[in-house]
C-alpha positions in Angstrom: 3.7 11.6 23.5 3.2 9.9 20.1 5.9 7.4 19.0 6.8 6.2 15.5 7.5 2.4 15.4 8.4 0.3 12.4 8.8 -3.4 11.4 9.6 -5.4 8.3 12.4 -5.3 5.7 15.6 -3.6 6.9 18.1 -4.7 4.3 19.5 -1.2 3.9 19.1 -0.1 7.5 16.0 1.9 6.8 14.4 1.0 10.1 17.4 0.2 12.4 21.1 0.8 11.8 22.3 -1.6 14.6 22.3 -4.5 14.7 22.6 -5.0 10.9 19.6 -7.3 10.5 17.7 -7.6 7.2 14.4 -8.0 9.1 12.9 -6.2 12.0 10.3 -8.6 13.4 9.2 -6.7 16.5 8.0 -3.0 16.2 11.0 -0.8 16.9 11.2 2.9 17.6 12.4 5.0 14.8 15.0 7.8 15.1 17.4 6.0 17.4 21.1 6.2 16.5 23.7 5.3 19.0 22.9 7.1 22.3 20.8 9.8 20.5 17.1 9.5 20.3 15.5 11.9 17.7 11.8 12.8 18.1 10.4 11.7 14.8 7.2 13.3 13.7 6.7 12.0 10.2 8.2 9.4 7.8 8.4 9.0 4.0 9.7 5.5 3.2 11.2 4.5 -0.1 12.6 1.2 -1.3 16.1 1.7 0.2 15.8 4.5 2.7 13.5 6.1 5.1 13.3 9.9 5.3 12.2 11.3 8.6 11.2 14.8 9.9 12.6 15.3 13.4 12.4 18.7 15.1 11.8 20.3 11.6 15.1 18.7 10.4 15.5 16.1 7.7 17.0 12.7 8.6 17.8 10.1 6.0 18.4 6.5 7.2 19.3 3.5 5.1 21.0 3.7 1.6 22.4 7.2 0.8 25.1 8.1 -1.7 27.0 4.9 -2.1 26.5 3.4 1.3 23.8 1.5 3.2 23.1 1.5 7.0 23.8 5.2 7.2 22.1 7.9 9.4 22.4 11.4 8.1 20.9 14.6 9.5 20.8 17.2 6.8 21.1 20.8 7.9 18.7 23.0 5.9 20.3 25.8 3.9 18.7 29.2 3.6 16.5 27.8 0.9 14.5 25.8 3.4 15.0 27.9 6.5 11.8 28.4 8.4 9.8 26.5 5.8 7.9 23.5 7.1 8.5 20.3 5.2 5.3 18.4 4.4 6.5 15.8 1.9 9.8 14.2 0.9 10.2 12.1 -2.3 13.0 9.7 -3.1 13.6 10.4 -6.8 16.5 8.0 -7.3 19.6 10.3 -7.5 17.7 13.3 -6.2 15.4 14.2 -3.3 12.2 16.1 -3.7 10.9 18.3 -0.9 7.5 20.0 -0.7 7.0 22.8 1.8 3.8 24.0 3.5 4.0 27.1 1.3 3.6 24.9 -1.8 7.1 25.3 -3.0 8.8 22.2 -4.4 12.6 21.8 -4.3 14.7 19.0 -5.9 18.2 18.4 -4.6 21.0 16.1 -6.0 22.1 13.5 -3.5 25.8 13.9 -4.1 28.8 13.5 -1.8 28.8 17.3 -1.4 25.5 17.3 0.5 26.3 14.8 3.3 25.5 17.3 6.0 23.8 20.2 4.3 21.2 20.8 1.5 22.9 23.6 -0.4 22.0 25.8 -3.4 24.7 24.1 -5.4 22.7 20.9 -5.2 19.4 22.5 -6.3 17.8 21.3 -9.5 15.6 24.2 -10.6 11.9 24.1 -10.2 9.8 27.2 -11.1 9.5 29.0 -7.7 6.4 30.9 -9.0 4.5 27.6 -9.1 2.9 26.2 -6.0 1.6 22.7 -5.4 -0.8 21.1 -3.0 0.7 17.6 -3.3 3.5 15.7 -5.0 3.9 11.9 -5.5 6.1 9.7 -7.7 6.0 6.1 -8.8 8.4 3.7 -7.0 11.9 5.3 -7.2 11.1 7.2 -10.4 12.4 10.7 -11.1 9.1 11.9 -12.7 6.8 13.7 -10.2 3.0 13.8 -10.3 1.9 17.1 -8.7 -1.4 18.8 -7.9 -1.4 22.4 -9.1 -4.6 24.3 -8.3 -6.4 20.9 -8.3 -5.0 19.8 -11.6 -2.6 16.8 -12.1 0.6 17.8 -13.9 3.8 15.9 -14.5 7.2 17.3 -13.6 10.1 15.8 -15.4 13.8 16.5 -15.4 14.8 17.9 -18.8 17.7 15.8 -20.1 21.1 16.9 -18.8 19.7 20.3 -17.7 19.4 21.1 -14.0 15.8 22.1 -14.6 12.4 20.5 -14.2 9.8 20.8 -17.1 6.1 20.8 -16.7 3.4 19.0 -18.6 -0.1 20.3 -19.4 -2.8 19.1 -16.9 -3.6 15.4 -17.6 -7.3 16.5 -17.6 -9.1 19.8 -17.2 -11.9 18.7 -15.1 -12.6 17.8 -12.3 -10.6 19.2 -9.4 -8.4 16.8 -7.4 -7.3 16.9 -3.8 -5.2 13.7 -3.5 -3.0 11.5 -5.8 -1.3 8.2 -5.1 1.1 6.2 -7.2 1.9 2.5 -7.5 4.5 0.7 -9.6 2.7 1.3 -12.9 -0.5 3.1 -12.1 -2.0 6.2 -10.4 -5.1 7.1 -8.5 -6.5 10.6 -8.0 -9.3 11.7 -5.7 -11.6 14.6 -6.5 -12.8 17.2 -4.1 -16.2 15.6 -4.1 -15.0 12.1 -3.3 -14.8 10.4 -6.7 -11.9 8.2 -7.8 -10.0 8.4 -11.1 -7.2 6.0 -12.3 -4.8 5.7 -15.1 -1.7 3.8 -16.1 -1.0 0.1 -16.8 -3.9 -2.1 -15.8 -2.4 -5.5 -16.4 -3.3 -6.7 -12.9 -6.7 -5.0 -12.5 -5.2 -2.2 -10.4 -7.1 0.5 -12.3 -10.5 -0.8 -11.2 -12.2 -0.4 -14.6 -13.2 -4.1 -15.1 -10.4 -4.9 -17.6 -6.6 -5.2 -17.8 -6.0 -2.6 -20.4 -3.7 0.5 -20.2 -5.5 3.8 -19.7 -3.5 6.9 -20.7 -5.5 9.7 -19.0 -7.4 9.8 -15.7 -10.7 7.9 -16.0 -13.5 7.7 -13.5 -13.7 4.4 -11.5 -17.4 3.9 -12.2 -18.0 1.2 -9.6 -17.3 3.8 -6.9 -19.3 6.5 -8.5 -22.1 6.3 -5.9 -19.7 6.2 -2.9 -18.0 9.2 -1.4 -14.3 8.4 -0.9 -12.1 10.3 1.6 -8.7 8.6 1.0 -6.9 6.5 -1.6 -3.7 4.4 -1.6 -1.8 2.5 -4.3 0.1 -0.6 -3.6 2.5 -2.0 -6.2 -0.3 -3.5 -8.3 -3.4 -3.1 -6.1 -5.5 -0.2 -4.9 -7.5 0.8 -1.8 -10.2 3.4 -1.2 -11.5 4.5 2.2 -15.1 5.7 2.1 -16.6 8.5 4.3 -18.6 5.8 5.9 -15.3 4.2 7.0 -15.8 1.2 4.7 -12.9 -0.1 2.7 -12.9 -1.0 -1.0 -10.0 -2.9 -2.6 -9.1 -4.1 -6.1 -6.2 -5.2 -8.2 -3.6 -8.0 -8.0 -4.3 -10.5 -5.2 -1.3 -12.8 -5.7 -0.5 -12.5 -1.9 -3.9 -11.6 -0.6 -3.1 -7.9 -0.6 -6.7 -7.0 -1.5 -7.9 -8.8 1.6 -9.5 -11.8 -0.2 -8.2 -15.3 -0.2 -5.3 -15.7 -2.6 -4.3 -18.7 -4.6 -1.2 -20.5 -3.2 0.2 -22.3 -6.2 2.2 -21.5 -9.3 0.0 -20.2 -12.1 -0.2 -20.0 -15.8 -3.3 -19.1 -17.8 -6.5 -17.8 -16.3 -9.7 -19.7 -16.0 -13.3 -18.7 -15.6 -14.8 -20.4 -12.5 -18.4 -21.3 -11.6 -19.3 -23.8 -8.9 -20.9 -27.1 -9.9 -24.5 -27.8 -8.9 -25.2 -24.4 -7.5 -29.0 -24.1 -7.7 -29.9 -22.1 -4.7 -30.2 -18.4 -5.8 -29.5 -17.3 -2.3 -26.0 -18.8 -2.5 -25.2 -16.6 -5.5 -24.1 -13.1 -5.4 -23.1 -10.7 -8.1 -19.7 -10.7 -6.5 -16.1 -10.4 -7.6 -15.3 -9.4 -11.1 -12.0 -11.3 -11.1 -9.5 -13.5 -12.7 -9.0 -16.9 -11.3 -5.5 -18.5 -11.9 -5.4 -22.1 -13.1 -3.0 -24.6 -11.5 -0.2 -25.9 -13.7 -0.7 -29.4 -12.4 -4.3 -29.7 -13.6 -5.6 -30.5 -17.1 -6.2 -27.7 -19.6 -10.0 -27.9 -19.3 -10.7 -28.4 -15.6 -9.6 -27.1 -12.3 -10.4 -28.5 -8.8 -10.3 -26.1 -6.0 -8.3 -27.0 -2.8 -10.4 -24.6 -0.8 -13.2 -25.7 1.5 -16.5 -24.4 2.6 -18.0 -25.8 5.8 -15.4 -28.6 5.7 -16.4 -29.8 2.3 -14.3 -29.8 -0.8 -15.8 -27.6 -3.6 -15.4 -28.8 -7.1 -15.4 -26.2 -9.9 -15.9 -26.4 -13.7 -13.5 -24.2 -15.6 -13.5 -22.7 -19.1 -10.0 -21.9 -20.3 -9.4 -18.3 -21.3 -6.5 -16.4 -22.8 -4.1 -14.9 -20.3 -5.5 -11.7 -19.0 -9.0 -12.4 -20.1 -12.0 -10.9 -18.2 -14.1 -13.0 -15.9 -17.4 -11.5 -15.1 -19.5 -14.3 -13.8 -17.6 -15.4 -10.8 -20.1 -16.5 -8.2 -19.2 -15.7 -4.5 -21.0 -17.5 -1.7 -22.4 -14.7 0.4 -21.9 -16.7 3.6 -18.3 -17.8 2.9 -16.6 -14.9 1.0 -13.2 -15.7 2.4 -13.0 -19.3 1.1 -12.8 -18.9 -2.7 -9.4 -17.9 -4.0 -9.1 -14.8 -6.2 -6.2 -14.0 -8.5 -7.3 -10.5 -9.5 -10.1 -8.2 -8.5 -10.8 -6.1 -11.5 -13.4 -3.7 -9.9 -13.6 -2.2 -6.4 -15.1 -4.6 -3.9 -16.3 -3.9 -0.3 -13.9 -5.6 2.1 -16.0 -6.7 5.1 -13.2 -7.0 7.6 -15.5 -8.2 10.4 -15.9 -11.5 8.6 -12.2 -12.2 9.0 -11.6 -11.3 12.6 -12.4 -13.9 15.2 -14.5 -12.5 18.1 -15.2 -9.3 16.3 -18.6 -7.8 17.3 -20.1 -5.3 15.0 -18.8 -3.1 12.2 -15.1 -2.5 11.8 -14.7 1.2 11.3 -11.5 2.1 9.4 -10.0 5.6 9.8 -6.7 5.2 8.0 -5.1 2.9 5.4 -1.9 2.5 3.5 -0.5 0.0 0.9 2.9 -1.5 0.5 4.1 -3.4 -2.5 2.1 -6.5 -1.7 0.6 -5.8 1.7 -2.0 -3.5 3.2 -2.4 -2.0 6.7 -5.5 -0.3 8.2 -6.2 1.6 11.4 -9.5 1.2 13.2 -11.5 3.8 15.1 -10.6 2.0 18.3 -6.8 2.3 17.7 -6.1 -1.2 16.4 -3.9 -2.1 13.5 -5.1 -4.7 10.9 -2.7 -6.0 8.2 -2.9 -8.5 5.4 -1.1 -9.7 2.3 2.5 -10.7 1.9 4.4 -11.1 5.1 7.7 -12.7 4.3 9.8 -9.9 5.9 7.6 -9.3 8.9 5.9 -6.3 7.4 2.5 -7.5 8.8 3.6 -7.5 12.4 1.8 -10.7 13.2 3.1 -12.6 16.2 3.4 -15.8 14.1 6.3 -14.1 12.3 8.3 -14.5 15.5 6.6 -17.6 17.0 5.8 -20.3 14.5 3.4 -21.9 16.9 0.8 -19.3 15.6 -0.7 -19.2 19.1 -0.4 -15.5 19.8 -2.5 -14.1 17.0 -5.1 -16.9 16.6 -7.4 -18.5 19.1 -6.7 -22.2 19.6 -10.1 -23.2 18.3 -10.0 -21.0 15.2 -9.3 -22.5 11.7 -6.0 -21.3 10.1 -7.5 -20.2 6.9 -4.2 -18.4 6.0 -5.1 -16.0 8.9 -1.9 -14.7 10.5 0.3 -17.6 9.9 3.7 -17.2 8.2 3.6 -20.9 7.1 1.1 -19.7 4.5 2.2 -17.7 1.4 -0.3 -15.0 2.2 -2.3 -13.6 5.1 -6.0 -12.7 5.4 -6.8 -9.6 7.5 -5.9 -9.9 11.1 -5.3 -7.7 14.1 -1.7 -7.0 15.1 -2.0 -7.9 18.7 1.4 -6.8 19.7 0.3 -3.2 20.1 -2.7 -4.2 22.4 -0.4 -6.3 24.6 1.9 -3.3 25.0 -1.0 -1.0 25.9 -0.5 1.0 22.7 -3.2 2.6 20.5 -2.4 3.1 16.8 -3.0 6.6 15.4 -1.8 6.2 11.9 0.1 3.9 9.4 2.4 4.4 6.5 3.6 1.4 4.5 6.9 1.2 2.8 7.3 -1.3 0.0 8.2 -4.2 2.3 7.9 -2.6 5.7 5.3 -0.7 7.9 5.6 2.4 10.0 3.0 3.1 12.7 2.3 6.1 14.9 1.2 5.1 18.4 0.4 6.5 21.9 0.0 4.8 25.2 -3.6 4.0 26.2 -4.8 5.6 29.4 
């Protein structure tokens, strides 16, 4: 029988109520409270709480009302009776619930609904409207919804207990999925094209610049690729192709796009090109990126601390204004993981097999999810790969528990920021804990600073 396990930030008790630990380092089964063990079938994590579906009932764990480390099972009123819940949104002071029939309900999280969702707590949403999907930006009350393939915005009207609807953000094309980050949104069309809009200050829109885009705009770099799934992190984005390839872009401050991240304190950005690079084979029209400049270096030059084949690489830098576009970054085709990248402004193919010691052949990805500054992907063989920021154990790497870094890395492998919590960021690596427990990973959902994984026992 499938199990739901979680690890990472637990400051509000959103993974485990007891003991009251701010971090869950080892994957822990969800739905346990006291002597009771609830069979959790789905999870919808927010910043301060986790909302579970268990036996068609709604469970909220974490911060609720005015308290943290609470575990509440909400009994459904007649409004939701016999209606299968498919999505739950944390809207701050309210909870949004989408049913399989397409109806969307918003309930106030007041002291009156500690044990029941009642009509008294309902904030009216037009019951004549039906939605295929709902999403919201982190902890915001506005809701992005798909209505007949069109993206509309639902907003609470002032003091009224009523949600108002916008006109569709664009008339064409038809969309089948939306995903929201901190300041940006992605939408996936029925024929596998990706559109994005919102604030692009960290390259998260994928349009090759850092400007704000008001309405959905095609991500042209992916126009020739059929995408099956999208996911927004806080300020980065991921797209999974039908070929099971993974494309990433956006902010890479913690390595959340999968490329090597800088590990210093940064100020302005610089345009980087390697010195004495004359071999055309060593150049590749690679990352359209921003490279952060070290504060400790002179205004006109930057020397990289990264190495290729054990040699220090020296770079010439031209100072740019903060947020300027760098289009001529040259990436060594044979050492793509060794040059630090501050931002990736356009989608780039993430070749995971280059990062995984002992990996033979193509790494086929079947599921992916983004946290605030980390990313997790599931392979076709039931393995979990994570990368990015791991301070609160949200990557699940063994080094988060054992600082010797011996469990997730072969003794003869270079560290390269790979699965080591002594580094400020992590390159992609398998989470070996699941393999050692004989577990295969079926799916993954990232909270902002934690990770939830559906698993089953291997035969």
